[in-house]
C-alpha positions as CSV (number, residue, x, y, z in Angstrom):
1,V,33.3,198.4,118.5
2,I,34.6,201.6,117.0
3,T,34.2,202.0,113.2
4,D,34.3,204.8,110.6
5,L,31.6,205.2,108.0
6,M,34.1,205.8,105.3
7,M,36.6,203.0,104.8
8,P,38.4,201.7,101.7
9,V,37.1,198.1,101.3
10,M,33.8,198.0,103.1
11,D,32.1,201.1,104.3
12,G,30.8,201.4,107.9
13,I,27.2,200.9,106.9
14,E,28.0,197.6,105.2
15,T,30.2,196.6,108.1
16,I,27.4,197.2,110.7
17,K,24.9,195.4,108.5
18,K,27.2,192.4,108.3
19,M,27.7,192.4,112.1
20,T,24.0,192.4,112.6
21,I,23.5,189.5,110.3
22,D,26.3,187.6,112.1
23,G,24.6,188.4,115.5
24,F,27.7,190.3,116.7
25,T,25.6,193.3,117.6
26,D,23.4,191.3,120.0
27,D,25.9,191.8,122.9
28,N,28.2,194.6,121.6
29,S,27.9,198.4,121.3
30,I,29.1,200.3,118.2
31,I,30.5,203.8,118.2
32,V,30.6,205.4,114.7
33,L,33.2,207.9,113.7
34,T,32.3,210.0,110.7
35,A,33.0,213.2,108.8
36,K,29.9,212.4,106.7
37,R,26.6,214.1,107.5
38,I,24.2,211.6,109.1
39,Q,20.9,211.7,107.3
40,G,18.7,209.8,104.9
41,E,17.3,206.4,104.6
42,E,20.7,204.7,104.2
43,F,21.1,204.9,108.0
44,N,17.7,203.7,109.0
45,D,18.8,200.0,109.1
46,I,21.8,200.7,111.4
47,Y,20.5,203.3,113.9
48,P,19.2,200.7,116.4
49,Y,22.6,199.2,116.6
50,I,24.7,202.3,117.2
51,A,25.4,203.4,120.7
52,D,27.0,206.8,119.7
53,F,28.0,208.9,116.7
54,I,31.1,211.0,116.9
55,T,31.7,213.6,114.2
56,K,35.2,214.3,113.0
57,P,37.3,216.1,113.9
58,F,37.0,215.2,117.5
59,D,39.1,215.4,120.7
60,I,40.3,212.1,122.2
61,S,38.4,213.0,125.3
62,T,35.1,212.9,123.3
63,L,35.8,209.3,122.3
64,L,36.9,208.3,125.8
65,N,33.8,209.8,127.3
66,S,31.7,207.9,124.9
67,V,33.4,204.6,125.7
68,K,33.1,205.3,129.5
69,K,29.4,206.1,129.1
70,I,28.7,202.9,127.2
71,A,30.8,200.8,129.5
72,Q,28.8,202.0,132.5
73,K,25.5,200.8,131.0
74,P,24.3,197.3,131.6
75,P,24.6,195.0,128.6
76,V,21.6,194.9,126.4
77,K,20.7,191.8,124.4
78,R,19.3,193.0,121.1
79,R,17.2,190.7,118.9
80,Y,15.6,192.3,115.9
């Protein structure tokens, strides 16, 4: 999953929290795109579910490398 932290209807933090409640993150990796500085307690709940953070602006090669790196790892079942 590739998501942005800043979206118009539901921000990325809410989206990731919803995915964790629904169990979607048990078998799936999340890449977060953001122009926002990553800090503070608001991110504590979602850190365990994020495979990579990519700061905007970025080159497409950065995103592709992140996807390749994640795809090469064996799947991880997460249960929190």
